[in-house]
KEKE-3310 file (N, C-alpha, C; in steps of 0.2 Angstrom, whole numbers, plus 5000, padded with zeros to 4 digits):
npx = (5004:5004:5008:4997:4986:4968:4962:4968:4971:4973:4981:4984:4978:4965:4954:4958:4964:4954:4944:4951:4954:4941:4937:4947:4941:4935:4942:4959:4971:4980:4988:4993:5004:5009:5018:5032:5027:5012:4996:5000:4995:4979:4972:4981:4980:4968:4955:4947:4933:4918:4902:4886:4873:4881:4886:4880:4864:4867:4879:4876:4868:4878:4886:4878:4876:4889:4891:4889:4897:4910:4913:4912:4922:4933:4934:4935:4947:4955:4959:4960:4946:4939:4932:4929:4919:4912:4905:4896:4894:4884:4884:4875:4879:4875:4864:4866:4872:4861:4852:4858:4859:4845:4843:4851:4845:4833:4837:4843:4832:4827:4836:4839:4849:4854:4859:4850:4839:4845:4842:4848:4853:4854:4864:4875:4876:4878:4891:4905:4913:4910:4904:4893:4878:4866:4857:4857:4863:4865:4874:4875:4880:4891:4909:4926:4938:4949:4959:4972:4974:4963:4966:4978:4974:4966:4975:4984:4974:4971:4983:4983:4973:4979:4982:4993:5004:5012:5024:5030:5026:5022:5010:5011:5007:4991:4982:4970:4970:4967:4955:4960:4967:4982:4994:5006:5021:5034:5039:5036:5026:5009:4995:4977:4960:4952:4953:4954:4952:4957:4963:4962:4964:4971:4963:4956:4967:4973:4963:4963:4975:4972:4964:4951:4936:4936:4929:4926:4931:4936:4949:4950:4958:4961:4964:4972:4976:4985:4983:4990:4982:4972:4960:4942:4933:4925:4923:4915:4917:4916:4906:4905:4889:4888:4900:4912:4922:4929:4932:4940:4944:4961:4970:4980:4978:4970:4962:4960:4951:4949:4939:4941:4939:4948:4951:4962:4977:4981:4992:5005:4998:5000:4999:4991:4997:4988:4976:4978:4979:4966:4958:4963:4959:4944:4940:4945:4937:4925:4927:4936:4949:4961:4970:4985:4996:5002:5005:5007:5004:4994:4989:4977:4970:4953:4943:4930:4916:4905:4892:4894:4893:4899:4910:4908:4912:4911:4911:4900:4905:4919:4922:4928:4936:4936:4930:4933:4931:4930:4927:4927:4925:4921:4928:4934:4924:4914:4919:4919:4906:4905:4916:4912:4901:4908:4916:4906:4901:4913:4916:4904:4895:4881:4875:4878:4865:4864:4869:4862:4862:4861:4870:4868:4866:4878:4886:4898:4892:4881:4886)
npy = (4994:5010:5027:5038:5030:5026:5023:5022:5009:5006:4995:4978:4966:4954:4962:4973:4967:4960:4970:4978:4969:4968:4981:4983:4978:4989:5000:5008:5002:5004:4996:4998:4992:4992:4983:4972:4960:4953:4951:4949:4951:4951:4944:4933:4926:4921:4911:4906:4902:4898:4902:4901:4912:4918:4933:4950:4956:4962:4957:4943:4943:4946:4935:4925:4928:4926:4913:4906:4914:4911:4899:4903:4912:4904:4897:4907:4913:4903:4893:4881:4875:4886:4883:4871:4858:4859:4854:4862:4864:4871:4873:4874:4876:4880:4892:4904:4901:4895:4906:4914:4906:4904:4917:4918:4908:4913:4924:4916:4910:4916:4912:4903:4893:4892:4887:4874:4870:4859:4846:4843:4830:4827:4837:4831:4819:4824:4829:4821:4816:4826:4828:4833:4843:4856:4860:4864:4868:4865:4867:4861:4866:4874:4879:4876:4888:4893:4904:4910:4905:4911:4924:4925:4922:4932:4943:4938:4939:4952:4958:4952:4959:4971:4978:4986:4982:4988:4985:4988:5001:5011:5022:5040:5054:5060:5070:5081:5087:5099:5092:5079:5065:5065:5053:5050:5040:5030:5024:5032:5045:5045:5050:5051:5051:5043:5036:5021:5016:5002:4997:4989:4986:4998:5007:5019:5026:5029:5036:5048:5053:5058:5068:5065:5062:5050:5033:5027:5014:5000:4989:4972:4960:4943:4927:4912:4895:4879:4863:4847:4832:4817:4815:4814:4803:4810:4823:4839:4857:4865:4876:4886:4892:4903:4910:4907:4899:4891:4878:4867:4853:4852:4846:4834:4839:4850:4865:4880:4892:4905:4914:4927:4945:4958:4974:4983:4992:4996:4985:4973:4960:4949:4933:4931:4923:4919:4919:4909:4898:4898:4895:4881:4876:4878:4871:4858:4855:4853:4843:4834:4829:4827:4838:4846:4854:4866:4867:4878:4895:4910:4927:4938:4954:4959:4970:4981:4992:5003:4998:4985:4982:4982:4995:5005:5016:5034:5049:5062:5075:5073:5068:5054:5048:5033:5022:5005:4995:4988:4974:4965:4949:4942:4944:4935:4926:4933:4940:4939:4944:4956:4963:4965:4973:4984:4988:4992:5004:5012:5014:5019:5011:5000:4990:4973:4962:4950:4954:4957:4970:4987:5002:5013:5006:5003:5014:5026:5037:5034:5032)
npz = (5000:4995:4999:5009:5020:5019:5031:5048:5059:5076:5086:5087:5091:5091:5089:5082:5071:5065:5062:5054:5043:5038:5035:5025:5013:5008:5009:5009:5021:5036:5049:5065:5078:5094:5101:5098:5093:5086:5094:5108:5120:5127:5117:5114:5126:5129:5135:5125:5119:5111:5115:5114:5120:5129:5138:5137:5130:5118:5115:5114:5103:5093:5095:5091:5077:5073:5071:5058:5051:5055:5049:5036:5035:5037:5025:5016:5020:5018:5028:5042:5051:5063:5074:5086:5091:5108:5123:5135:5152:5165:5183:5198:5214:5226:5235:5230:5218:5212:5211:5202:5191:5188:5184:5172:5164:5162:5153:5143:5137:5125:5116:5103:5101:5113:5131:5140:5154:5168:5180:5196:5197:5183:5179:5185:5178:5166:5167:5168:5182:5191:5207:5214:5212:5213:5204:5186:5169:5151:5136:5119:5108:5109:5107:5106:5102:5090:5094:5090:5077:5071:5072:5065:5052:5049:5049:5038:5028:5028:5023:5010:5005:5003:5014:5026:5039:5053:5066:5083:5084:5093:5098:5100:5099:5094:5082:5076:5060:5048:5044:5044:5052:5062:5066:5077:5079:5086:5074:5064:5056:5052:5042:5040:5035:5044:5059:5069:5085:5091:5103:5114:5131:5132:5125:5130:5134:5122:5116:5124:5121:5109:5112:5113:5122:5135:5135:5147:5149:5157:5162:5167:5176:5172:5177:5172:5173:5170:5174:5177:5176:5177:5166:5167:5156:5142:5148:5149:5146:5162:5171:5185:5190:5199:5195:5201:5197:5182:5171:5159:5148:5142:5131:5138:5151:5163:5160:5170:5179:5192:5188:5191:5192:5192:5194:5184:5178:5161:5153:5154:5160:5174:5182:5198:5213:5223:5216:5207:5216:5222:5211:5209:5221:5221:5210:5212:5224:5218:5208:5212:5207:5211:5210:5211:5207:5195:5178:5170:5171:5168:5164:5158:5151:5152:5144:5148:5144:5154:5153:5148:5135:5118:5112:5098:5085:5081:5091:5088:5089:5086:5073:5063:5072:5078:5090:5094:5104:5121:5121:5131:5138:5126:5114:5105:5102:5096:5086:5071:5067:5074:5069:5056:5058:5064:5053:5044:5051:5051:5038:5033:5026:5023:5037:5037:5033:5041:5053:5068:5075:5079:5074:5083:5095:5100:5100:5105:5110:5118:5131)
capx = (5000:5008:5005:4993:4980:4962:4960:4973:4969:4978:4980:4985:4975:4959:4949:4961:4965:4947:4940:4956:4952:4934:4938:4951:4937:4932:4947:4966:4971:4987:4987:4999:5004:5014:5023:5036:5023:5005:4992:5004:4991:4973:4971:4985:4980:4961:4953:4945:4927:4912:4897:4879:4870:4886:4886:4874:4860:4870:4885:4873:4866:4884:4889:4874:4877:4896:4892:4890:4903:4916:4914:4913:4929:4938:4934:4937:4954:4959:4961:4956:4940:4941:4928:4929:4913:4913:4899:4897:4889:4884:4882:4874:4881:4872:4858:4869:4872:4854:4849:4862:4857:4839:4843:4854:4840:4828:4840:4844:4825:4826:4842:4838:4855:4857:4858:4843:4840:4845:4841:4855:4856:4855:4870:4880:4876:4881:4898:4908:4918:4906:4902:4886:4875:4859:4854:4862:4861:4869:4873:4879:4881:4897:4915:4933:4939:4956:4960:4978:4973:4959:4970:4983:4971:4964:4981:4985:4969:4972:4989:4981:4969:4983:4983:5000:5005:5018:5024:5034:5024:5018:5007:5013:5002:4986:4979:4966:4973:4963:4950:4963:4970:4989:4996:5014:5023:5041:5041:5035:5020:5005:4989:4972:4954:4949:4957:4950:4955:4956:4969:4960:4964:4974:4959:4955:4973:4974:4958:4965:4981:4969:4960:4944:4933:4936:4923:4925:4933:4940:4952:4950:4963:4958:4969:4971:4981:4984:4985:4991:4978:4969:4953:4936:4931:4919:4922:4914:4918:4912:4906:4901:4884:4890:4906:4918:4927:4927:4937:4939:4950:4966:4975:4981:4977:4964:4963:4955:4951:4944:4934:4942:4939:4952:4952:4970:4979:4983:4999:5007:4996:5003:4994:4992:4997:4982:4970:4979:4977:4959:4956:4964:4954:4937:4939:4946:4931:4919:4928:4940:4953:4968:4974:4990:5001:5000:5010:5009:4998:4995:4984:4975:4965:4947:4941:4923:4912:4901:4886:4897:4892:4905:4909:4910:4910:4914:4907:4898:4910:4925:4921:4934:4940:4931:4931:4932:4934:4926:4924:4927:4927:4918:4931:4935:4917:4909:4924:4916:4900:4907:4921:4908:4898:4913:4918:4901:4901:4918:4916:4898:4891:4875:4877:4876:4858:4864:4871:4856:4864:4861:4875:4867:4866:4885:4889:4901:4887:4877:4889)
capy = (5000:5016:5034:5039:5026:5029:5021:5019:5005:5006:4989:4972:4960:4951:4968:4977:4963:4958:4976:4980:4965:4970:4988:4983:4977:4995:5006:5006:5001:5004:4993:4999:4988:4995:4978:4969:4954:4954:4947:4948:4952:4948:4939:4927:4923:4920:4904:4905:4898:4901:4900:4904:4914:4922:4940:4955:4955:4964:4952:4937:4943:4946:4928:4921:4930:4924:4906:4904:4918:4908:4894:4906:4915:4898:4895:4913:4914:4896:4891:4876:4877:4890:4881:4863:4857:4858:4854:4867:4863:4876:4870:4878:4872:4883:4896:4910:4898:4894:4912:4916:4901:4906:4923:4916:4904:4918:4927:4911:4908:4918:4910:4896:4888:4893:4882:4873:4868:4852:4845:4842:4823:4828:4840:4827:4815:4828:4831:4815:4818:4830:4825:4835:4850:4857:4861:4866:4869:4863:4868:4856:4870:4878:4876:4878:4893:4894:4912:4912:4903:4916:4931:4925:4922:4939:4947:4936:4941:4960:4959:4950:4965:4977:4982:4986:4981:4990:4983:4992:5008:5014:5029:5045:5059:5060:5076:5082:5093:5100:5086:5072:5063:5063:5049:5050:5034:5029:5021:5037:5048:5044:5054:5047:5053:5040:5032:5016:5014:4995:4996:4985:4989:5005:5011:5025:5030:5031:5042:5053:5056:5062:5074:5063:5060:5043:5029:5024:5007:4997:4983:4968:4954:4936:4922:4905:4890:4873:4858:4841:4827:4812:4818:4809:4802:4814:4828:4845:4863:4866:4883:4887:4897:4909:4913:4907:4895:4887:4873:4863:4849:4855:4841:4829:4843:4854:4873:4882:4899:4907:4918:4933:4951:4962:4980:4984:4997:4993:4983:4966:4957:4944:4930:4932:4916:4918:4918:4902:4893:4898:4891:4874:4874:4878:4865:4852:4854:4851:4837:4829:4826:4826:4843:4848:4859:4869:4866:4885:4900:4917:4932:4943:4959:4959:4977:4982:4998:5002:4993:4979:4981:4985:5003:5005:5022:5040:5054:5067:5081:5070:5064:5051:5045:5028:5017:4998:4992:4986:4968:4961:4942:4940:4947:4930:4922:4938:4943:4939:4948:4962:4966:4967:4979:4990:4991:4996:5010:5016:5016:5022:5006:4997:4985:4967:4960:4945:4956:4961:4975:4994:5006:5017:5002:5002:5020:5029:5043:5031:5032)
capz = (5000:4994:5001:5015:5020:5021:5038:5052:5064:5081:5090:5083:5093:5087:5088:5077:5065:5062:5059:5048:5037:5035:5032:5019:5007:5005:5010:5011:5029:5040:5056:5069:5084:5099:5102:5093:5090:5086:5099:5113:5127:5128:5112:5115:5132:5130:5135:5118:5118:5108:5119:5113:5126:5133:5138:5136:5124:5111:5113:5112:5096:5089:5095:5087:5070:5071:5070:5051:5048:5057:5044:5029:5035:5036:5018:5013:5022:5017:5035:5045:5055:5069:5080:5087:5096:5115:5127:5141:5158:5171:5189:5204:5220:5232:5234:5226:5211:5209:5209:5196:5186:5186:5180:5166:5160:5159:5147:5138:5135:5119:5112:5100:5102:5120:5136:5143:5161:5170:5187:5199:5194:5176:5179:5187:5173:5160:5168:5171:5187:5195:5213:5216:5210:5215:5197:5181:5162:5146:5129:5115:5102:5110:5104:5107:5097:5089:5094:5087:5070:5068:5072:5060:5046:5048:5047:5031:5024:5028:5019:5004:5003:5002:5020:5029:5046:5056:5073:5086:5082:5099:5097:5104:5099:5089:5082:5070:5056:5042:5042:5044:5059:5061:5071:5078:5082:5085:5068:5059:5057:5046:5042:5037:5037:5049:5064:5073:5091:5093:5107:5119:5137:5131:5121:5133:5134:5115:5115:5128:5117:5103:5115:5113:5128:5136:5135:5153:5148:5163:5161:5173:5176:5172:5178:5170:5174:5167:5179:5175:5179:5173:5165:5166:5149:5140:5152:5146:5150:5168:5173:5191:5189:5202:5192:5205:5193:5176:5169:5153:5146:5138:5130:5144:5157:5164:5160:5175:5181:5197:5186:5194:5188:5197:5190:5183:5173:5155:5154:5153:5166:5177:5187:5205:5215:5227:5211:5205:5222:5223:5205:5211:5227:5219:5205:5216:5228:5213:5204:5216:5202:5213:5207:5216:5205:5189:5173:5168:5172:5165:5165:5153:5153:5148:5145:5148:5145:5160:5152:5146:5128:5115:5110:5091:5081:5083:5094:5083:5089:5084:5067:5060:5077:5080:5095:5092:5110:5126:5119:5137:5137:5120:5108:5100:5100:5093:5081:5064:5066:5077:5064:5050:5061:5065:5046:5041:5054:5049:5031:5031:5022:5027:5041:5034:5035:5046:5060:5071:5080:5076:5076:5089:5101:5102:5099:5112:5112:5123:5137)
cpx = (5004:5004:5001:4987:4974:4960:4967:4970:4974:4976:4980:4983:4969:4955:4952:4962:4959:4944:4945:4954:4946:4934:4942:4947:4935:4937:4954:4967:4979:4985:4993:4998:5010:5020:5027:5032:5016:5002:4996:5000:4985:4971:4974:4984:4972:4960:4949:4939:4922:4906:4890:4876:4875:4885:4880:4870:4863:4875:4881:4870:4872:4887:4885:4875:4884:4896:4893:4896:4909:4918:4915:4920:4934:4939:4937:4945:4958:4963:4957:4951:4942:4937:4929:4924:4915:4906:4901:4892:4890:4881:4881:4875:4878:4866:4860:4869:4865:4851:4852:4860:4850:4839:4846:4849:4835:4831:4841:4838:4824:4831:4840:4843:4858:4856:4851:4845:4841:4844:4848:4858:4858:4862:4876:4881:4880:4889:4902:4913:4915:4903:4894:4884:4868:4854:4859:4859:4867:4868:4878:4881:4887:4903:4921:4934:4947:4958:4966:4977:4968:4962:4975:4980:4968:4970:4983:4980:4969:4978:4987:4976:4972:4984:4991:5000:5012:5018:5029:5032:5019:5016:5009:5008:4997:4983:4975:4968:4970:4959:4953:4966:4978:4991:5004:5016:5031:5044:5040:5028:5016:4998:4983:4965:4950:4954:4952:4954:4953:4961:4967:4960:4967:4969:4957:4961:4974:4969:4960:4971:4978:4965:4952:4942:4933:4929:4921:4926:4938:4943:4952:4955:4959:4964:4967:4977:4980:4987:4985:4986:4975:4962:4948:4935:4925:4918:4921:4918:4913:4912:4902:4896:4885:4896:4912:4924:4924:4933:4935:4945:4954:4971:4975:4980:4971:4966:4958:4956:4947:4939:4935:4941:4942:4953:4960:4971:4981:4990:4999:5005:4999:4999:4996:4992:4991:4976:4971:4977:4970:4956:4957:4959:4947:4936:4940:4940:4925:4920:4932:4945:4960:4973:4979:4995:4998:5006:5012:5003:5000:4989:4983:4971:4959:4944:4933:4921:4908:4895:4888:4895:4898:4904:4912:4907:4913:4909:4906:4903:4917:4925:4928:4938:4935:4934:4929:4935:4928:4923:4924:4929:4924:4922:4932:4928:4913:4913:4921:4911:4902:4912:4917:4904:4902:4915:4913:4900:4907:4918:4909:4894:4886:4878:4874:4869:4858:4867:4866:4858:4864:4867:4874:4867:4873:4889:4892:4896:4882:4879:4890)
cpy = (5006:5022:5033:5034:5030:5029:5019:5015:5004:5000:4983:4966:4958:4957:4971:4973:4961:4964:4978:4976:4967:4976:4988:4981:4983:5001:5003:5007:5001:5001:4994:4995:4991:4990:4976:4963:4956:4950:4945:4948:4948:4942:4932:4923:4921:4912:4902:4900:4902:4898:4904:4906:4918:4929:4944:4953:4956:4959:4945:4937:4943:4939:4924:4922:4927:4917:4904:4908:4915:4903:4897:4909:4910:4897:4901:4914:4908:4894:4885:4879:4880:4887:4873:4862:4855:4859:4858:4865:4868:4872:4875:4874:4874:4888:4902:4907:4897:4900:4915:4912:4903:4912:4922:4912:4908:4922:4923:4909:4910:4916:4903:4891:4888:4887:4881:4870:4861:4852:4844:4835:4824:4832:4836:4822:4818:4830:4826:4818:4823:4827:4826:4842:4850:4858:4863:4868:4867:4866:4864:4860:4875:4875:4879:4883:4893:4901:4914:4910:4909:4922:4930:4925:4929:4943:4945:4939:4949:4961:4957:4956:4971:4981:4981:4985:4983:4989:4988:4999:5010:5021:5034:5050:5058:5067:5077:5088:5093:5094:5079:5071:5061:5059:5048:5044:5034:5027:5026:5040:5047:5049:5050:5051:5050:5036:5027:5014:5007:4993:4992:4988:4996:5009:5018:5029:5033:5037:5048:5057:5060:5067:5072:5060:5052:5039:5026:5016:5005:4990:4979:4962:4948:4931:4915:4901:4884:4868:4851:4836:4822:4814:4813:4809:4806:4820:4835:4851:4863:4873:4883:4893:4903:4912:4912:4903:4893:4883:4869:4859:4853:4850:4836:4833:4846:4862:4875:4889:4900:4912:4925:4939:4957:4969:4981:4989:4993:4991:4976:4962:4950:4940:4931:4925:4914:4916:4911:4897:4893:4894:4883:4872:4873:4872:4859:4850:4851:4844:4832:4825:4825:4832:4846:4853:4861:4868:4873:4889:4907:4921:4936:4948:4959:4966:4978:4990:4997:4998:4986:4977:4984:4992:5003:5012:5028:5044:5059:5073:5079:5066:5061:5047:5040:5023:5010:4994:4990:4979:4963:4953:4938:4942:4942:4928:4927:4941:4944:4944:4955:4966:4969:4973:4985:4993:4995:5003:5015:5018:5019:5018:5003:4991:4978:4964:4954:4947:4960:4966:4982:4998:5010:5013:5002:5008:5023:5035:5040:5031:5038)
cpz = (5000:4997:5007:5015:5021:5028:5042:5058:5069:5085:5085:5086:5089:5085:5082:5070:5061:5059:5053:5042:5034:5032:5025:5013:5004:5005:5011:5018:5031:5047:5060:5076:5088:5100:5096:5089:5091:5092:5105:5120:5127:5123:5113:5121:5134:5131:5129:5117:5114:5111:5118:5119:5131:5133:5138:5130:5118:5110:5111:5105:5091:5089:5090:5079:5068:5069:5062:5048:5050:5051:5037:5029:5034:5029:5014:5014:5021:5023:5037:5049:5061:5075:5080:5093:5103:5119:5133:5146:5163:5177:5194:5210:5226:5230:5229:5218:5208:5207:5203:5190:5183:5182:5173:5161:5158:5153:5141:5134:5127:5114:5109:5101:5109:5125:5138:5150:5162:5177:5190:5197:5187:5175:5180:5181:5167:5161:5172:5176:5192:5201:5214:5213:5212:5209:5192:5174:5158:5140:5125:5109:5103:5107:5107:5101:5096:5088:5089:5079:5067:5067:5066:5053:5044:5046:5040:5026:5023:5023:5011:5001:5002:5008:5022:5036:5048:5063:5076:5085:5087:5098:5102:5105:5093:5088:5075:5066:5050:5040:5042:5051:5058:5067:5071:5082:5082:5079:5062:5060:5051:5047:5038:5039:5043:5053:5068:5079:5093:5098:5113:5126:5137:5127:5123:5133:5127:5114:5118:5124:5111:5105:5114:5120:5129:5136:5142:5153:5154:5161:5167:5171:5176:5172:5176:5171:5171:5172:5176:5179:5175:5172:5164:5158:5147:5144:5148:5149:5156:5170:5180:5189:5193:5200:5197:5202:5186:5174:5162:5151:5141:5136:5135:5151:5157:5164:5165:5177:5187:5195:5189:5189:5193:5192:5190:5178:5167:5156:5153:5160:5168:5182:5194:5208:5219:5222:5209:5210:5223:5217:5207:5216:5225:5214:5208:5220:5224:5210:5207:5211:5205:5211:5213:5214:5198:5184:5171:5170:5169:5166:5159:5155:5149:5150:5144:5148:5151:5159:5149:5139:5124:5113:5103:5088:5084:5087:5089:5083:5087:5078:5065:5065:5080:5085:5092:5098:5115:5124:5125:5136:5131:5114:5103:5097:5096:5087:5074:5063:5069:5072:5058:5052:5061:5058:5043:5044:5052:5042:5028:5026:5026:5031:5038:5037:5041:5053:5063:5076:5076:5078:5082:5096:5104:5101:5105:5114:5118:5130:5141)
residu = (MET:ASP:GLY:SER:PRO:ASP:VAL:ILE:VAL:ILE:GLY:GLY:GLY:ILE:ALA:GLY:ALA:SER:VAL:ALA:TYR:GLU:ILE:ALA:ALA:HIS:ARG:SER:VAL:LEU:LEU:LEU:GLU:ALA:GLU:SER:SER:LEU:ALA:MET:HIS:SER:THR:GLY:ARG:SER:ALA:ALA:THR:TYR:ILE:PRO:GLY:HIS:GLY:THR:ALA:VAL:PHE:ARG:ALA:LEU:ILE:ARG:ALA:SER:ALA:PRO:ARG:PHE:ALA:ALA:LEU:ALA:GLU:GLU:LEU:GLU:ALA:PRO:PRO:PHE:LEU:ARG:PRO:LEU:THR:VAL:VAL:TRP:ALA:ALA:PHE:ASP:GLU:ASP:GLY:GLU:ARG:GLU:LEU:HIS:ARG:LEU:LEU:THR:GLU:TRP:ALA:ALA:GLU:PRO:ASP:GLY:PRO:HIS:ALA:LEU:THR:GLY:ALA:GLY:THR:VAL:GLU:ALA:CYS:PRO:GLY:LEU:ARG:GLN:ALA:ARG:SER:GLY:ALA:ILE:THR:VAL:THR:ALA:ALA:ASP:ALA:ASP:ALA:ILE:GLY:LEU:HIS:GLY:ALA:TYR:VAL:ARG:GLY:LEU:ARG:ARG:ARG:GLY:GLY:ARG:VAL:VAL:GLN:GLU:ALA:ARG:VAL:GLY:ALA:ILE:ALA:GLN:VAL:ASP:GLY:THR:TRP:ARG:VAL:GLU:THR:GLY:ARG:GLY:THR:TRP:THR:ALA:PRO:ASP:VAL:VAL:ASP:ALA:ALA:GLY:SER:TRP:ALA:ASP:VAL:VAL:ALA:ALA:SER:ALA:GLY:VAL:PRO:GLN:ALA:GLY:LEU:THR:PRO:TYR:ARG:ARG:THR:ILE:ALA:VAL:SER:PRO:CYS:THR:LEU:PRO:THR:GLY:MET:PRO:MET:LEU:ILE:ASP:ALA:ALA:GLU:ARG:PHE:TYR:CYS:LYS:PRO:GLU:GLY:ASP:ALA:LEU:LEU:LEU:SER:PRO:GLY:ASP:GLU:THR:PRO:ALA:GLU:PRO:GLY:ASP:ALA:ARG:PRO:ASP:GLU:LEU:ASP:VAL:ALA:LEU:ALA:LEU:GLU:ARG:VAL:GLU:GLU:ALA:LEU:HIS:LEU:GLY:LEU:ARG:SER:VAL:ARG:THR:SER:TRP:ALA:GLY:LEU:ARG:THR:PHE:ALA:PRO:ASP:ARG:ASP:PRO:VAL:VAL:GLY:ALA:ARG:PRO:GLU:PHE:PRO:GLY:PHE:HIS:PHE:PHE:ALA:GLY:HIS:GLY:GLY:SER:GLY:ILE:GLU:SER:ALA:PRO:ALA:LEU:ALA:ALA:LEU:GLY:ALA:ALA:VAL:VAL:THR:GLY:THR:PRO:VAL:PRO:ALA:ASP:VAL:PRO:VAL:ARG:PRO:GLU:GLN:VAL:SER:PRO:SER:ARG:LEU)
# end
């Protein structure tokens, strides 16, 4: 791509890569990444699942719309399938869990492929190894998602469409000059009529550097560990309905998390030893697998707007500066539909008919 791009996308994680790919079907795109490698932070550290019924109503709609798009993208980008079938079981172990499960089942009632209720005995039967539960729910339409494969395919597709990717290009200052946005980095300065702030947990920092009001985005640390153990045959992903832990098979081991949400500053998140210990304790209490140690552990940042819906688009008083952030824990599973929505908003083209979310539902003006 020669000359100045039409659109500068800031952030090389799944948000930036996906929306840059979709925009590149209509405009010339430059993708800027602060780090030396792409997908170093949240994208590369995700538990990466596709779960119908997950998240807010807006995210549920985007996740539902993404299912056929995952398959179409794999064919379009000449990649292996991005989703692998995974059964998910929710279990309520106490009154708190039952209250939360009742709330979730009410939300899921409108989801055609969402979870359906189980008795306590049915929950134990659906999750080999589970000792007891008061009630539960199950979905057989969920999947493991190949986050790195999806991200890499988007980047390859972006380059095939003529997009350019520049790494180690940390943004310093952004200014609007004569109707265009000037973005200064350590690797050079670029101008474009449109900028897309897809910087994840740094999105509000980038907005502030442009003099744009922040969207109230808060990063939260999420801890994950992998523990070696002998897994029961046919074990699904298990989620505590009260959100105190989740776990799923990971090769010959168990991936687990205490479901923590600790507010954090944007940065390179590190796991907390107490959170790792809590995950082991809570999963062991439910499954009695003899968990004693972890093979590895890590942490990532999940960034949410105050209402937990994504933030997509520009404020009227700052035309051309578009947020594409606040994807929280659904950035992978909603990526195909959310990126298509974002590209339509940025380019001013119609939202695809299969994406049932209106631009005003995700506009930063709502906040």
